[in-house]
N, C-alpha and C positions, 0 to 999 in steps of 0.2 A: 311216739309220744302219746300219752293217754289224753282223754278228754279233760281230766282233772289237771293235768299239767298245763294244757293249753289255756285254761281258765284261771289258774292260780296267779295271784298278785305278783310273784317273783318273775313270771314268765311274760307279763304284759307291760305296756308302757301307758296303760289308762285308756287306750283308744280301741282295744279288742284286737290289736295287731301284736304279734310276738315281738318282744324287745330285741331278740337276737336277729331278726331278719325283717327288714321293710322292703316291700317291692318298690322298684323304680318305675313310676308311672308317667307315661307320655300320652297325651291326648292329641290325636291328629284330627284337625278339623279344616274348614276353609271353603273356598267357593267351589261349586260343582264344575268339574272340568279342569281343575287346577293340579290334579295329580294325587289325590289322597290315596287311592288303591296303589299306585306306583310306590309311594312312600312306605305304605304299609307292607308291600311285598319285599321292598328292600330291607327293612328292619327284621322281618320274619327269616330272611335268608341269613341274618346275622345274629341269630339267637334270641330275638325278642318273641315273646308270646303276644301274638296279635288277635285281638277281638274286633270284628267289623260290625258296624251298625248297631251299637249299644245305646239303649236309652239312657239319657243323662243321669236319671235317678238311680240307676244300678251301678254307677261308677264306684261309689263307696263300698257297696257290697262285693263287688268284683275285686277290688283291691284288697279287701280283708281276706277273701277266699284265697287269692294267689299269695298273699303273704304267709298263710298258714301252710302253704305248700312248700315253704322253705327255699333253699338255694336252687331247687330244680326249675323253678321259674323266677329268676331274679329280676327280669325286666318285662313290663307290661306296656303294650301300646293298645289304646283303644280308639277307634275311628268312630266319631260322632258327627253326623251330618244331617241333611235335611230329611233322610229316610227315618231318622229318630224323631218319633212323635213328640210335639211339645218342645222342640229344641229351644226356640227363642224364650220359652217361659221357664224352662227348667235348668238350662246349662249353667247359667251364671250362679243360680241357687246351689246347684250341685257342686260347683267349684268351691263356693264358700263353705259348703259342709265339709268337703275334702280338708280344706285348710283348718277348719275348727277341730277336725279329728286328728290333726297332726300328721296327715298324708302329705308327703312331698310329691309334687307333680310338676310338670311343664306342659305348656300348650303350644303346639306347632300349628300355625295357621298358614295354609297354602293359597296363594293369590296369583292372578294373573290379570293382564290388561283386557278390557271388554272385548276388544277385537280379536284377541287371541282366543278367548273362550267361545266366542260365536263361531269362530273358524274351527275350533275343535269340535263343537256340537254338530256343525254342518258336515264335517268330514265323517263323523260317526253316524250321521243320519238319525239322530235321536232328538227328541225335544228336551228342553230344559224343564226340570220338575216343577218350576213355579210359572212357566209361561202361560199355562191355560190355552185359550184361544188366541193369545197374542203372539208376539215375536219372541225369538230367543232373547234378544236384548232386553225385552220386558221383564222376562224371568230373571236375567242377571241383575237387573236393576233392583228388583224386589228382594233378591237374595242378598245383595249388599246391604240394604237397609236392614234386613233381618239379622245380619251378623256383624253389624258395625260395632256393637259394644263388645262382643267376644273378640273381635280383631284387636280392638284397643287394649284388651287384657292379655293378649297372647304374649308368650315369652320370645317366641321366634316367629317372624313373618317372613316367609320365603317367596319371593316372586318367581315363578316358574315360566314366564313369558318366553324367555329364550332358551328354555332347556327342552330337549327331547326327553324321551323315557329314560334312556341311559344316563344323560347328564343329571336328571332329577335323582335318580337312584344313587349316583355318586355323591351328590351334595348331601343327601340324608345319611349316607354311611360315613361320610367325613364328619358330619356334625355329631353322630352318635357312634363312639368307638366301642371296643370290647368292655372298657371300664365305665361307659356312659359318656355324657357330653364332654367335650373338651373344656379346660378351665375357662377360657375366653377366646372365641374365635371371631376375628374381624375381618370384614371384607371391604375394602376400600374400592369404591367404584367411580370411575369417571363417566360423565354423561354430558349431553347437550341440552341446555334449557329449551331449545326450540322443539325438542322432541318429547317434552314433558318430564316431571319430576319422577324418579324412581319410586315405585309404590311401597318398597320396603325399606326405604332409608330411615335410620334413626337420627342422623344428623345430616345437614346439607351445608356445604361450603361453597360459596359463590367466588370464583376467581376471575370473573369478567372485569375485575378492577385492574388486571394487568394488560400490557399492550398485546393486541391480537396478532400473531404471526401470519394469520391469513392475509393480511395487507402487505406482507413482505413477499414479492413475487418468488424469490429463490427458496422461501421457507413453505409457501402455501402447499406445495405437492407432499411435504412431509408431514410427520406426525410427531407428537410429544414423546414418543419413543426413540426418536432419532436424535443423535447428540446435537445437531446444529439448532434445532427447535428447543430442546431441553435447555441448552446453554442461553439461548436467548430469553427464554422465560424466566429462568433462575436469576439472570443478570438485571432483570427488571427491578425498578425501585419498589420496595415493599415485599418482594417475593421471599426473601430469606427471613425477614422479620415475621411475615405471616406464618411460615412453616414453624419457626421456633415457638411462637406464642400459641398457635392453633394446637399443636401436639401438647404442649404444656398445659393447656386448658382442658384437654381430653383426659389427662392422667387422672384426676379425681373422679371423672365420670366413670372410667374404666375400673377404678377401685370399687366405686359404688356398685357397678355391675356384679362384680365378683361377690360382694358382700350379700346382695339380693339374689344370688344364685342364677344370674342371667349370663347365658353362655355364648350368645351369638349377637352381633350388631353389624349394621352396614352404615358405613360413613361414606356419603356421596359427595363428589367434587365436581362442580359443574362450570362450564363455560358455554359460549354460544352454540357451538356445533358439536362439542365433545371429541375434537380431533387434536388440538394442540395444547392449550393451557391446561385444561383440566387433566389430560393424560399425563402430561409432565409433573403436575403437582400432585396427582394421586400416587404416582410412583414414588416420589420423595416423601409423602406422608407415610406410605407404607413401610419404607425403609427405616424410618425413625420409630414408628410404632412397634416394628418388630424387634427393637432392641429393648423394650420394656419387659419386665418379667411377667411370666404366666400369660403371655399373649402369643397367639399364632395368627399370622396375617396373610391374606391373599389379596391379590389385585385383579380387578376386572374392568374392562373398558366397553360399557354398554353400547355406545354409538360410534365407536371406531370402525371405519369402513363405509359408514353412510355417506351419501353425497350431501 
């Protein structure tokens, strides 16, 4: 294609990007130690063109260059992190410029618990880039403050606390298939309130209003995945009504996600310890959500197995 054809009105959409091909852009960011490099490597292994440590102000330029490359580079992932100078001042401005230019993009924000991040830095025997002369935790706290606005605007927040390298790679590959992100992927996660809220939850349901099987001696050793506990929980007053109304209330939310091009959400279901009620109810919510159109559902139990 000639330079004249590239710049002709018939071949552009007014943004400097050829109308016949628009690159798919994914911005990978998040906490240091949360797995950005692992996510980038997994995408690169599945056909994405990955650029690491790119200054935020170059995102629009890079997208235009890759778009002109045509179908040879259909999917672009850019890793933006603390190594990029002026991250806090420039990233939100750059995202706004991308939107104004008509560039479609998603932001994947990788996160993990402070204790997990500290352990990862200690195991790697390296300092946090922001800790200076202080502790690793001081650097993590400063980074969270720096990235809080970006995290709030992310399309996908993925908690990697309980994932190893292979588990994270698999999560990223499942999120981004050959044709791009799935229509709408839901993870219904049970958890125990006494272990803290899941950091990546979009919605949190509290099922502690149901009778606790923990106080039934013959049920205490079992979990919500066992038939006797499940039947006990579902037979409790209000359980079936809650399931029906909660899933019904989520339907317009999920439709809105699809309209807004949001492809991933975590629905957390909590009880006291994350062993009985939340597990049984999360399984039931998953089954009902899986019957909705254009939705794929996975179920995870964050705290199952803890004492």
